[in-house]
N, C-alpha and C positions, 0 to 999 in steps of 0.2 A: 504494500500500500504506500502511496506517495505521502510524504510528510508535508503538512501545509507550510507554505512559505511564510517567513517572518517579514517579508517585504512590506513596507508601510505598516510596521507592527504597532506603532503608536496609534491607539484608537482615537476617533473623533470624540468630542464631548458627548455625553449621553443626550439623546433627544428627549424633549419634554413629553412626547406622547408615549414613550415606552413605559411599560408597567414598572412599578417600583422594584428595585433589585432586592432579592431575598436570597438566603442561603439555598433554598430549593431551586430557584432559577439558575443560580451558579452551577449547582450539581446537574441540573437538566442539560445545560449547555455543555458541561464537561462530558456527560454521557454521550451526547451527540458527537462530539469531537472524538471520543474514544471509539465509538462504533465506526467512524469514518477513517481514523488514522491510527488507532491503537492507543493504549493507555500511556505509552511513552512517546507518542508521536505528536504531541501538542505542547505548547508553552502557555504560561499564564498570560503573556501578552496576546496570544491568539485567542485565548479564552475571553479575555477582556474585550477584544475587538468584536468577537461574536456577540457579546452582551451589550456592545455600544457604551462601554465604560472604561475606567482606568484600572491598571493592575493593582494599584494600592486599594482601590475600592473592593476588588475581589478579595484581597487579603483581609480587609476590614470585616467582610461578611463571613468568610469561611476560614481563612488562614493562608499559609504559604502553599506552594504546589503540592507538597506531600500531604497536607491536610485535605486538599481538594481530592487528591488520589484516594486517600482513605475513605472519603465520603462517597466517591464513585464505587469503590469496592463494596462498601456497606450497602449502597443502594442496589447493586447487582445481586448480592447475597439475599437481600430482602425480597427479591423477585423469585427466588427459588422456593419450591414447595416444601412444606413440612407435613408429610402425609399423616393420616390418622394412626394413632397408636393401637387401634383395633386390628390393624393388619398384622400378619405374621412378619417376622423379621426380614425374610427374603423379599416378600412383596413390598415391604416398606422401603427397602433400599432400591428396588426397581422403580417405585413411584417417585423416589427422590432423585436418583441418578440419571434416569433416561430423560425426563423433561429438563433437568438442570443443564444438560449439555448444550441445548439450544440457547438457554438463557445466558450462560457464561460465554459461549462462543460468539454471540452477537457483540461482545465487548472485548476485542482482542487485547491481550496483556493482563486481563483480570485473573485468568487462570494461574498465571505464574505467581502473581501476588498471593493468591489463595494457597498455592502450594507452599509458599514460604510463611505466610502469616495467618492462614485460615483459622487456626484455633484462637486467635486474638481478635477476630472480627466480631463485634457484639451481636450482629444479626445472625451469626452462625451458631451462637450458643444454644438457643432453643432446639435447633436441629440436632446438634451434637448431644444434648441432654437426652432427647427422645431416642435417637439412634443407639447410643451406648446403653441406655436403659433397656431397650428391647433386646439387645444382644446379651446383656447380663441376665435378663429374665429367661432367655432361651437356653441358658446353660453355659455361656462363655465365662461367666464369673469375672475374675480379675483380669482375664484376657480380653474382655469386651472393648476397652479402649484401643487395644492393639488391632483387633479385628476391624473396628471402625476406621482406624487410620489406614489400614491396608486398602479398604474399599474407597475411601474418599481420596486419598493421595493418588492411587492408581488412576482413578477417573479424572481428577483434575490435571494430572501430569500429561495424560493423553491429549486433553484439550489444549494445554499449554504447548505441546509439541506441534499440534496443528497450527496454532497461532504463529509460532516461530517460523514455520515453513511458509505460511502466507505472507507474513510481514517481511521476511527476508527476500521474497520474490526471486529465488535462485533457480527457477525452472522446475520441471517435473522430474524429481529424482527417480520415481518409479519407471518412467519412460527411459531414462538414461541407463538404469540398471537392467531393464529388459533387453536393451540393445547391446549390452556388453557381451563379449564372447564367453562361452562357458569355461569354467576352470578345468584344469586337467583332470581327467577321470570323472567328469560330471555324469550323473545318472538321472534317474527319474525325479529326484528331488529338485534338480535344476529346472527340468521341464515343467514341473508343477509350479515352482516359484515364478518362472517366466510367464506362464499362463495367467497366474494370479496378478502379476504386475501389469500385464496388458489390460486385464479387466479393470484394475485400479486406475490406469491411465484413461480409459474410456469413461469411467464414472467415479471420479475421485471422491466427491462428497458422499455418495452412497456407500462407498467402501470405507471411508472414515467412520461413518455411522455404524457400519457392520462390524468393524474392528472394535469400536467402543462397546457395542452391545455384547459382542463375544467376550471381551475382557471382563465386563461386569458379570455376565452369567458364569464364566469360568471361575471367577473369584468366589461367587456365591456358592457354587458347587463344591469348591475346595474347602471353604469354611464349614459347609454343612458336613462334609466328610470328616474334617478335623473334629467337629463337635461330636459326631457319632463315635469316633475312635476314642475320644476322651471319656465319653459316657461309658463305653465298654470297659475301659481301664479302671474306672472308679466304681 
């Protein structure tokens, strides 16, 4: 994605007909810039220009750039679902993780922040409390936070990887790999991988979604097996 130019970065004075500037309007504008350019692809000057105000006015209402970024991440997490605790733990995580991919992916760069700081985002705490609680009640006990971290971190890191590929704009790695000559002694594994890569090249978004869902389902299956093995031992 192209980074917005800082050319003519000093905004004109705010027009009188504009609505009053509020923290909510600042975050709304920052969300829009994030959707278009990524969380790290805009400056406070560009944000101020989008609002028709001055950078110090943005700082007065929300704080410095890091404070605005924190507010953007908070807002995105608040869009994520917190499914009913009446669901079983596997279905609860499906209802959380599958819709959350679309929410987070619409705001490139947020996934990487969540991978680093997710546990400290206030909007994430009710989700974490319910998810860990369901895992504990299911029998994971003291390993419930570990199981929760495995699921959330894996999901968020996959989204962050997709963000990085899109923002870097370095071309289609799948197509490049599919066109490479086979390694010495290559067999059916190489043929299967190349076929999959060609399919990925033809429909990258659908295959990213497929990989994400497969990862979530595999993790849930693995955790279920681990829980069953632990139950047998005890």
